[in-house]
ZAKE-776859 format. One record per residue (C-alpha): residue number from 1; x, y, z. Coordinates in nm, 4 decimals. Example, Ala and Ser with C-alpha at 12.3 -4.5 7.8 and 13.67 -1.06 7.14 Angstrom:
% residues 2
R/1/1.2300/-0.4500/0.7800 $
R/2/1.3670/-0.1060/0.7140 $
//
This chain:
% residues 446
R/1/13.1495/-0.5063/-3.0091 $
R/2/12.8601/-0.2637/-2.9622 $
R/3/12.7409/-0.1847/-2.6118 $
R/4/12.4145/-0.3812/-2.5577 $
R/5/12.2915/-0.1046/-2.3254 $
R/6/12.3001/0.1550/-2.6001 $
R/7/12.0737/0.1860/-2.9031 $
R/8/12.2377/0.1377/-3.2394 $
R/9/12.2320/0.4967/-3.3600 $
R/10/12.2327/0.7633/-3.0816 $
R/11/12.5548/0.8776/-2.9166 $
R/12/12.6299/0.7870/-2.5573 $
R/13/12.6032/1.1517/-2.4550 $
R/14/12.2372/1.1537/-2.5381 $
R/15/12.1734/0.8920/-2.2671 $
R/16/12.3656/1.0685/-1.9860 $
R/17/12.3418/1.3957/-1.7984 $
R/18/12.6004/1.6593/-1.8946 $
R/19/12.9571/1.5758/-1.7912 $
R/20/13.1116/1.7451/-1.4931 $
R/21/13.3808/1.9900/-1.6039 $
R/22/13.6531/1.7738/-1.4441 $
R/23/13.5244/1.4309/-1.5452 $
R/24/13.7285/1.3717/-1.8604 $
R/25/14.0528/1.5025/-1.7106 $
R/26/14.0141/1.2989/-1.3926 $
R/27/13.9175/0.9879/-1.5853 $
R/28/14.2191/1.0138/-1.8152 $
R/29/14.4603/1.0845/-1.5288 $
R/30/14.5407/0.7126/-1.5015 $
R/31/14.6542/0.7163/-1.8645 $
R/32/14.8656/1.0323/-1.8574 $
R/33/15.1936/0.8638/-1.7579 $
R/34/15.2021/0.5210/-1.9231 $
R/35/15.4848/0.2906/-1.8228 $
R/36/15.7567/0.2508/-2.0825 $
R/37/15.8014/-0.0817/-2.2579 $
R/38/16.1668/-0.1802/-2.2574 $
R/39/16.3043/-0.4589/-2.4705 $
R/40/16.6031/-0.6347/-2.3120 $
R/41/16.8949/-0.5763/-2.3259 $
R/42/16.8720/-0.2008/-2.2759 $
R/43/17.0325/0.0984/-2.1098 $
R/44/16.8227/0.3568/-1.9264 $
R/45/16.9865/0.6918/-1.8555 $
R/46/16.7752/0.8777/-1.6026 $
R/47/16.8140/1.2327/-1.4746 $
R/48/16.5854/1.4062/-1.2237 $
R/49/16.6272/1.7815/-1.1763 $
R/50/16.4653/2.0254/-0.9351 $
R/51/16.2441/2.2527/-1.1416 $
R/52/16.2054/2.5457/-0.9018 $
R/53/16.2303/2.8554/-1.1221 $
R/54/16.2386/2.6444/-1.4396 $
R/55/15.9614/2.7352/-1.6802 $
R/56/15.7824/2.4923/-1.9040 $
R/57/15.8967/2.7018/-2.2007 $
R/58/16.2631/2.6372/-2.1197 $
R/59/16.1957/2.2637/-2.0909 $
R/60/16.0110/2.2724/-2.4218 $
R/61/16.3039/2.4519/-2.5843 $
R/62/16.5437/2.1919/-2.4473 $
R/63/16.3364/1.8984/-2.5735 $
R/64/16.2998/2.0718/-2.9113 $
R/65/16.6789/2.0774/-2.9444 $
R/66/16.6848/1.6976/-2.9801 $
R/67/16.7488/1.5722/-3.3337 $
R/68/16.4288/1.5830/-3.5391 $
R/69/16.2231/1.7468/-3.2591 $
R/70/16.2317/2.1059/-3.3844 $
R/71/15.8583/2.0935/-3.4554 $
R/72/15.7591/1.9733/-3.1086 $
R/73/15.4376/2.1559/-3.0143 $
R/74/15.4404/2.3585/-2.6946 $
R/75/15.0918/2.2287/-2.6115 $
R/76/15.2233/1.8715/-2.5922 $
R/77/15.3873/1.9569/-2.2591 $
R/78/15.0624/2.0648/-2.0931 $
R/79/14.9898/1.7105/-1.9757 $
R/80/15.3292/1.7030/-1.7942 $
R/81/15.4303/1.3949/-1.9935 $
R/82/15.5969/1.3550/-2.3324 $
R/83/15.7547/1.0512/-2.4962 $
R/84/15.9717/1.1208/-2.7996 $
R/85/16.0857/0.8494/-3.0373 $
R/86/16.4292/0.9270/-3.1775 $
R/87/16.6190/0.7104/-3.4279 $
R/88/16.8467/0.5512/-3.1638 $
R/89/16.6508/0.5936/-2.8420 $
R/90/16.3324/0.6987/-2.6688 $
R/91/16.3257/1.0113/-2.4537 $
R/92/16.0572/1.0504/-2.1864 $
R/93/15.9949/1.3775/-2.0026 $
R/94/15.7772/1.4123/-1.6928 $
R/95/15.7165/1.7209/-1.4834 $
R/96/15.6176/1.6944/-1.1180 $
R/97/15.5521/1.9589/-0.8540 $
R/98/15.9156/1.9832/-0.7389 $
R/99/16.1189/1.8047/-1.0028 $
R/100/16.1257/1.7012/-1.3679 $
R/101/16.2420/1.3632/-1.4948 $
R/102/16.4211/1.2757/-1.8175 $
R/103/16.4552/0.9100/-1.9139 $
R/104/16.6556/0.8007/-2.2190 $
R/105/16.6082/0.4362/-2.3191 $
R/106/16.8379/0.2863/-2.5800 $
R/107/16.9053/-0.0680/-2.6952 $
R/108/17.2186/-0.2578/-2.6034 $
R/109/17.3946/-0.5064/-2.8294 $
R/110/17.2381/-0.8494/-2.8384 $
R/111/17.5451/-0.9996/-2.6708 $
R/112/17.4998/-0.7749/-2.3626 $
R/113/17.4123/-1.0441/-2.1122 $
R/114/17.5031/-1.1086/-1.7496 $
R/115/17.8809/-1.1303/-1.7280 $
R/116/17.9442/-0.8924/-2.0141 $
R/117/18.2078/-0.6372/-1.9310 $
R/118/18.1874/-0.2602/-1.9102 $
R/119/18.2142/-0.1485/-2.2784 $
R/120/17.9058/-0.3394/-2.3897 $
R/121/17.6964/-0.2348/-2.0899 $
R/122/17.7718/0.1393/-2.1049 $
R/123/17.8056/0.2290/-2.4733 $
R/124/17.8057/0.5780/-2.6148 $
R/125/17.4860/0.7545/-2.5234 $
R/126/17.2249/0.8127/-2.7894 $
R/127/17.1980/1.1764/-2.6766 $
R/128/17.4962/1.4047/-2.6475 $
R/129/17.6657/1.4809/-2.3202 $
R/130/17.6139/1.8506/-2.3956 $
R/131/17.2364/1.7956/-2.4152 $
R/132/17.2387/1.6218/-2.0762 $
R/133/17.4445/1.9031/-1.9179 $
R/134/17.2014/2.1625/-2.0559 $
R/135/16.8908/2.0110/-1.8941 $
R/136/16.7181/2.3039/-1.7139 $
R/137/16.7332/2.2701/-1.3365 $
R/138/16.9691/2.1234/-1.0777 $
R/139/17.0330/1.7510/-1.0557 $
R/140/16.8829/1.5636/-0.7631 $
R/141/16.9190/1.2077/-0.9008 $
R/142/17.1017/1.0534/-1.1950 $
R/143/17.1063/0.6813/-1.2727 $
R/144/17.2446/0.4541/-1.5374 $
R/145/17.0301/0.1433/-1.5241 $
R/146/17.1308/-0.1566/-1.7328 $
R/147/16.8853/-0.4359/-1.8118 $
R/148/17.0358/-0.7613/-1.9363 $
R/149/16.9317/-1.1213/-1.9641 $
R/150/17.0807/-1.3958/-1.7543 $
R/151/17.0241/-1.7258/-1.5779 $
R/152/16.8796/-1.6732/-1.2312 $
R/153/16.8337/-2.0320/-1.1295 $
R/154/17.1383/-1.9900/-0.9025 $
R/155/17.1127/-1.6314/-0.7658 $
R/156/17.4311/-1.6575/-0.5601 $
R/157/17.6342/-1.7488/-0.8670 $
R/158/17.4727/-1.4644/-1.0579 $
R/159/17.5714/-1.2254/-0.7778 $
R/160/17.9379/-1.2988/-0.8386 $
R/161/17.9035/-1.1633/-1.1914 $
R/162/17.6930/-0.8718/-1.0676 $
R/163/17.9604/-0.7688/-0.8174 $
R/164/18.2261/-0.7797/-1.0875 $
R/165/18.0378/-0.5070/-1.2776 $
R/166/18.0077/-0.2823/-0.9718 $
R/167/18.3731/-0.3209/-0.8735 $
R/168/18.4807/-0.2853/-0.5125 $
R/169/18.1635/-0.1099/-0.3923 $
R/170/17.9285/-0.2842/-0.1536 $
R/171/17.6351/-0.4130/-0.3564 $
R/172/17.2788/-0.4526/-0.2331 $
R/173/17.0583/-0.6830/-0.4342 $
R/174/16.7535/-0.9046/-0.4207 $
R/175/16.5375/-1.1258/-0.6317 $
R/176/16.2244/-0.9247/-0.7128 $
R/177/15.8781/-1.0002/-0.8390 $
R/178/15.6000/-1.2162/-0.7001 $
R/179/15.7509/-1.5179/-0.8741 $
R/180/16.1148/-1.4196/-0.8207 $
R/181/16.1380/-1.3267/-1.1845 $
R/182/16.4297/-1.0776/-1.1880 $
R/183/16.7350/-0.9674/-0.9939 $
R/184/16.7908/-0.6006/-0.9098 $
R/185/17.1216/-0.4694/-0.7770 $
R/186/17.2861/-0.1354/-0.6991 $
R/187/17.5609/0.0118/-0.4865 $
R/188/17.3828/0.3483/-0.4503 $
R/189/17.7215/0.5182/-0.4971 $
R/190/17.7877/0.8347/-0.6952 $
R/191/18.0590/0.7939/-0.9539 $
R/192/18.2798/1.0730/-1.0929 $
R/193/18.0355/1.1099/-1.3819 $
R/194/17.7628/1.2064/-1.1346 $
R/195/17.5586/0.8912/-1.2033 $
R/196/17.4820/0.5991/-0.9770 $
R/197/17.4455/0.2495/-1.1187 $
R/198/17.1706/-0.0093/-1.1138 $
R/199/17.1578/-0.3485/-1.2773 $
R/200/16.8560/-0.5618/-1.3590 $
R/201/16.8983/-0.9221/-1.4675 $
R/202/16.5966/-1.0987/-1.6128 $
R/203/16.5529/-1.4231/-1.8026 $
R/204/16.5347/-1.4192/-2.1803 $
R/205/16.1824/-1.3600/-2.3046 $
R/206/16.0913/-1.1096/-2.0323 $
R/207/15.8083/-0.8927/-2.1626 $
R/208/15.8883/-0.5259/-2.2346 $
R/209/15.6013/-0.4111/-2.0117 $
R/210/15.7361/-0.6070/-1.7147 $
R/211/16.0850/-0.4697/-1.7676 $
R/212/15.9379/-0.1193/-1.7919 $
R/213/15.7443/-0.1499/-1.4663 $
R/214/16.0479/-0.2776/-1.2764 $
R/215/16.2632/-0.0003/-1.4208 $
R/216/16.0128/0.2630/-1.3148 $
R/217/15.9945/0.1299/-0.9593 $
R/218/16.3712/0.1321/-0.9205 $
R/219/16.4324/0.4815/-1.0546 $
R/220/16.1366/0.6199/-0.8581 $
R/221/16.2732/0.4514/-0.5458 $
R/222/16.5995/0.6402/-0.5804 $
R/223/16.4306/0.9679/-0.6786 $
R/224/16.1851/0.9664/-0.3906 $
R/225/16.4636/0.8662/-0.1516 $
R/226/16.6620/1.1740/-0.2481 $
R/227/16.3561/1.3994/-0.2317 $
R/228/16.2689/1.2629/0.1127 $
R/229/16.6201/1.3381/0.2371 $
R/230/16.5888/1.7047/0.1419 $
R/231/16.4198/1.7620/0.4758 $
R/232/16.7240/1.6370/0.6735 $
R/233/16.9476/1.9467/0.6317 $
R/234/16.6528/2.1648/0.7306 $
R/235/16.5948/1.9557/1.0427 $
R/236/16.9624/1.9783/1.1405 $
R/237/16.9652/2.3526/1.0810 $
R/238/16.6624/2.4022/1.3056 $
R/239/16.8070/2.2003/1.5918 $
R/240/16.9957/2.4881/1.7572 $
R/241/16.7027/2.7292/1.7208 $
R/242/16.4612/2.4785/1.8695 $
R/243/16.6839/2.4110/2.1692 $
R/244/16.7291/2.7817/2.2365 $
R/245/16.3579/2.8557/2.1949 $
R/246/16.2552/2.5672/2.4196 $
R/247/16.4841/2.6975/2.6943 $
R/248/16.3430/3.0456/2.6451 $
R/249/15.9842/2.9190/2.6770 $
R/250/16.0758/2.7340/2.9971 $
R/251/16.2332/3.0524/3.1345 $
R/252/15.9243/3.2585/3.0479 $
R/253/15.6936/3.0091/3.2177 $
R/254/15.9188/3.0162/3.5261 $
R/255/15.8972/3.3960/3.5351 $
R/256/15.5212/3.3720/3.4977 $
R/257/15.5072/3.1408/3.7964 $
R/258/15.7407/3.3456/4.0108 $
R/259/15.6146/3.6880/3.8950 $
R/260/15.9772/3.8003/3.8684 $
R/261/15.9221/4.0102/3.5552 $
R/262/15.6686/4.2671/3.4472 $
R/263/15.3867/4.1683/3.2178 $
R/264/15.5095/4.4065/2.9488 $
R/265/15.8579/4.2520/2.9451 $
R/266/15.7146/3.9014/2.9238 $
R/267/15.4727/4.0103/2.6516 $
R/268/15.7498/4.1596/2.4387 $
R/269/15.9608/3.8457/2.4780 $
R/270/15.6700/3.6165/2.3937 $
R/271/15.5710/3.8170/2.0857 $
R/272/15.9271/3.8032/1.9490 $
R/273/15.9532/3.4307/2.0212 $
R/274/15.6130/3.3531/1.8708 $
R/275/15.7002/3.5467/1.5540 $
R/276/16.0262/3.3546/1.5147 $
R/277/15.8627/3.0157/1.5707 $
R/278/15.5722/3.0867/1.3360 $
R/279/15.8147/3.2062/1.0699 $
R/280/16.0006/2.8754/1.0883 $
R/281/15.6713/2.6838/1.0796 $
R/282/15.5552/2.8700/0.7702 $
R/283/15.8930/2.8327/0.6006 $
R/284/15.9665/2.4661/0.6672 $
R/285/15.6417/2.2814/0.7384 $
R/286/15.5888/2.2125/0.3672 $
R/287/15.9340/2.0553/0.3449 $
R/288/15.8631/1.8309/0.6433 $
R/289/15.5252/1.7281/0.5013 $
R/290/15.6867/1.6563/0.1646 $
R/291/15.9509/1.4408/0.3354 $
R/292/15.6791/1.2287/0.4947 $
R/293/15.4980/1.1963/0.1623 $
R/294/15.8129/1.0976/-0.0289 $
R/295/15.9078/0.8476/0.2405 $
R/296/15.5640/0.6879/0.2059 $
R/297/15.6269/0.6547/-0.1686 $
R/298/15.9660/0.4949/-0.1016 $
R/299/15.8053/0.2378/0.1271 $
R/300/15.5376/0.1711/-0.1333 $
R/301/15.7933/0.1146/-0.4083 $
R/302/15.9899/-0.1223/-0.1827 $
R/303/15.6746/-0.3247/-0.1197 $
R/304/15.5992/-0.3335/-0.4921 $
R/305/15.9399/-0.4909/-0.5580 $
R/306/15.8352/-0.7986/-0.3553 $
R/307/16.1944/-0.8741/-0.2662 $
R/308/16.3420/-1.2099/-0.1818 $
R/309/16.6816/-1.2061/-0.0096 $
R/310/16.9903/-1.3583/-0.1647 $
R/311/17.2051/-1.5318/0.0983 $
R/312/17.4986/-1.3138/0.1949 $
R/313/17.3567/-1.0009/0.0314 $
R/314/17.1609/-0.7165/0.1847 $
R/315/16.8305/-0.6428/0.0121 $
R/316/16.7417/-0.3033/-0.1276 $
R/317/16.4620/-0.2680/0.1284 $
R/318/16.6944/-0.3447/0.4201 $
R/319/16.9484/-0.0970/0.2911 $
R/320/16.6818/0.1716/0.2640 $
R/321/16.5463/0.1011/0.6104 $
R/322/16.8872/0.1193/0.7738 $
R/323/17.0068/0.4302/0.5897 $
R/324/16.6825/0.6209/0.5334 $
R/325/16.4860/0.5503/0.8507 $
R/326/16.7145/0.7455/1.0900 $
R/327/16.7017/1.0494/0.8627 $
R/328/16.3228/1.0325/0.8323 $
R/329/16.2933/0.9884/1.2092 $
R/330/16.5097/1.2979/1.2612 $
R/331/16.2890/1.5019/1.0299 $
R/332/15.9725/1.3713/1.1970 $
R/333/16.1109/1.4489/1.5428 $
R/334/16.2084/1.8006/1.4356 $
R/335/15.8645/1.8580/1.2887 $
R/336/15.7045/1.7422/1.6139 $
R/337/15.9369/1.9644/1.8187 $
R/338/15.8479/2.2641/1.6039 $
R/339/15.4753/2.1977/1.6372 $
R/340/15.5058/2.1373/2.0114 $
R/341/15.7106/2.4548/2.0548 $
R/342/15.4446/2.6547/1.8734 $
R/343/15.1780/2.5087/2.1027 $
R/344/15.3851/2.5800/2.4142 $
R/345/15.4333/2.9416/2.3095 $
R/346/15.0585/2.9671/2.2541 $
R/347/14.9892/2.8218/2.6000 $
R/348/15.2396/3.0606/2.7597 $
R/349/15.0647/3.3468/2.5815 $
R/350/14.7327/3.2261/2.7208 $
R/351/14.8767/3.2140/3.0719 $
R/352/15.0145/3.5650/3.0397 $
R/353/14.6857/3.6854/2.8955 $
R/354/14.5020/3.5303/3.1908 $
R/355/14.7345/3.7024/3.4344 $
R/356/14.6884/4.0349/3.2603 $
R/357/14.3102/3.9867/3.2586 $
R/358/14.3080/3.9118/3.6321 $
R/359/14.5214/4.2184/3.7010 $
R/360/14.2918/4.4282/3.4861 $
R/361/13.9846/4.2992/3.6680 $
R/362/14.1465/4.3814/4.0024 $
R/363/14.2213/4.7333/3.8856 $
R/364/13.8665/4.7719/3.7578 $
R/365/13.7295/4.6529/4.0927 $
R/366/13.9453/4.9017/4.2788 $
R/367/13.8306/5.1770/4.0446 $
R/368/13.4669/5.0835/4.1036 $
R/369/13.5237/5.0918/4.4772 $
R/370/13.6707/5.4402/4.4465 $
R/371/13.3787/5.5489/4.2323 $
R/372/13.1368/5.4077/4.4885 $
R/373/13.3075/5.5961/4.7715 $
R/374/13.3016/5.9095/4.5592 $
R/375/12.9327/5.8696/4.4958 $
R/376/12.8707/5.8265/4.8683 $
R/377/13.0646/6.1422/4.9423 $
R/378/12.8783/6.3193/4.6674 $
R/379/12.5457/6.2139/4.8201 $
R/380/12.6525/6.3371/5.1634 $
R/381/12.7668/6.6632/5.0144 $
R/382/12.4443/6.6873/4.8216 $
R/383/12.2451/6.6334/5.1435 $
R/384/12.4485/6.9024/5.3159 $
R/385/12.4018/7.1426/5.0292 $
R/386/12.0327/7.0585/5.0207 $
R/387/11.9967/7.1512/5.3905 $
R/388/12.1843/7.4778/5.3392 $
R/389/11.9702/7.5480/5.0368 $
R/390/11.6517/7.5023/5.2423 $
R/391/11.7866/7.7418/5.5049 $
R/392/11.8895/7.9977/5.2438 $
R/393/11.5625/7.9807/5.0539 $
R/394/11.3633/7.9979/5.3775 $
R/395/11.5652/8.3027/5.4844 $
R/396/11.4838/8.4841/5.1632 $
R/397/11.1156/8.3855/5.1824 $
R/398/11.0904/8.5024/5.5466 $
R/399/11.2622/8.8267/5.4483 $
R/400/11.0084/8.8833/5.1744 $
R/401/10.7243/8.8134/5.4171 $
R/402/10.8831/9.0518/5.6703 $
R/403/10.8897/9.3309/5.4137 $
R/404/10.5300/9.2478/5.3191 $
R/405/10.4244/9.2751/5.6859 $
R/406/10.6005/9.6128/5.7134 $
R/407/10.4154/9.7278/5.4055 $
R/408/10.0833/9.6223/5.5547 $
R/409/10.1611/9.8086/5.8796 $
R/410/10.2396/10.1125/5.6770 $
R/411/9.8960/10.0846/5.5219 $
R/412/9.7421/10.1114/5.8689 $
R/413/9.7149/9.7508/5.9834 $
R/414/9.8148/9.6867/6.3382 $
R/415/10.0886/9.4312/6.2667 $
R/416/10.4264/9.3765/6.4157 $
R/417/10.6526/9.2666/6.1241 $
R/418/10.9045/9.0913/6.3522 $
R/419/10.6328/8.8870/6.5200 $
R/420/10.4744/8.7934/6.1871 $
R/421/10.8086/8.6945/6.0434 $
R/422/10.8980/8.4903/6.3506 $
R/423/10.5690/8.3073/6.3479 $
R/424/10.6004/8.2237/5.9767 $
R/425/10.9551/8.0810/6.0006 $
R/426/10.8473/7.7191/6.0893 $
R/427/10.5807/7.7226/5.8226 $
R/428/10.8214/7.8540/5.5591 $
R/429/11.0879/7.5983/5.6536 $
R/430/10.8385/7.3146/5.6290 $
R/431/10.7064/7.4412/5.2932 $
R/432/11.0542/7.4797/5.1385 $
R/433/11.1577/7.1370/5.2681 $
R/434/10.8478/6.9738/5.1162 $
R/435/10.9022/7.1486/4.7845 $
R/436/11.2707/7.0455/4.7736 $
R/437/11.1805/6.6823/4.8459 $
R/438/10.9240/6.6748/4.5650 $
R/439/11.1707/6.8219/4.3195 $
R/440/11.4403/6.5693/4.4253 $
R/441/11.2053/6.2688/4.3935 $
R/442/11.0953/6.3869/4.0485 $
R/443/11.4554/6.4211/3.9303 $
R/444/11.5488/6.0679/4.0492 $
R/445/11.2378/5.9176/3.8897 $
R/446/11.3380/6.0567/3.5531 $
//
């Protein structure tokens, strides 16, 4: 139906300003990873691998090795999502920041319903075991998820058949969906094959889109759980360092208070400690932040399941809370300790800097006092020298006058040179003193 807001002939672009460079990509982001549509009964083989050091070219080469996929274009992987339709299955590849996901969906026989035994529920895989082993990266999660039809009007009776498929392992399960549409179960146990198992039971006629959404929530729940737990070994490893560093900071602050160590010693210790703490912050803070983000995704996926408990059976959400929450709390506490330690080191550095500044100011004040006393002594010396200078200059002036008087007497004037010189001494002294004062005042004014 044509848009009533647009004329019949011109394109929509002619009615809008130019698109922002990111508009199309951001708009289509919601369509880049469409949920798979799964027709029951089906088997989903899911593998998530850490892709650190794994290039997109190696993943492209691996996907191209599937039967009939030799012509897969390298550019098709740029959107980080590819769905390949093979004769016996569908293969979906997704690349994320830290891991890549491979999902193989294949049909099960029509008689694979709740209560069916092992051979029908785990048939031969549509892709070879060699292809699975050759997936680039290291495995972080691997799941075999079986979707079958069954009668859920009596969930407790259905659980008896569910437990038979899982064997002796403790099974967690719940009725999921806003209307209690399906039953999801797992034992979250790794089997010798490296896979864990999940089972989804839904009534006949369940839409493929609904089955696909539930499948995606379950496999993402397990994937994000494992990714969130990657911060736990780091937190445990940092425990000893944090305890030692906290004691060291307390010792430094005690020495600051008691002034039992020199500032240089404390400064060297603080610099070494600060460098070590900041190195750990830079190295592990991303992992701790990622743990919090993955845990938030786990909680979101649990909420999206909309679980209803089955009497006598622990729900998936309860299992996750009991097993995951302590680990997440440990990581969060370690992250807080690391941040607090960094702040305490910074505060200790500020205290030491303040003490050094005060000591420096005291030294500067003492130096100024010495300079002031020196200037006073210099002024006294200058006054003394000035007096001696007046006497010396006056002596030379009187001597010159004396010789002048002798010369005049030699010319016939009746003068006594000694008397003339003696009478002129006060006048000469006063004149030299006045001249010296004027010169001194002029120098100080300039």
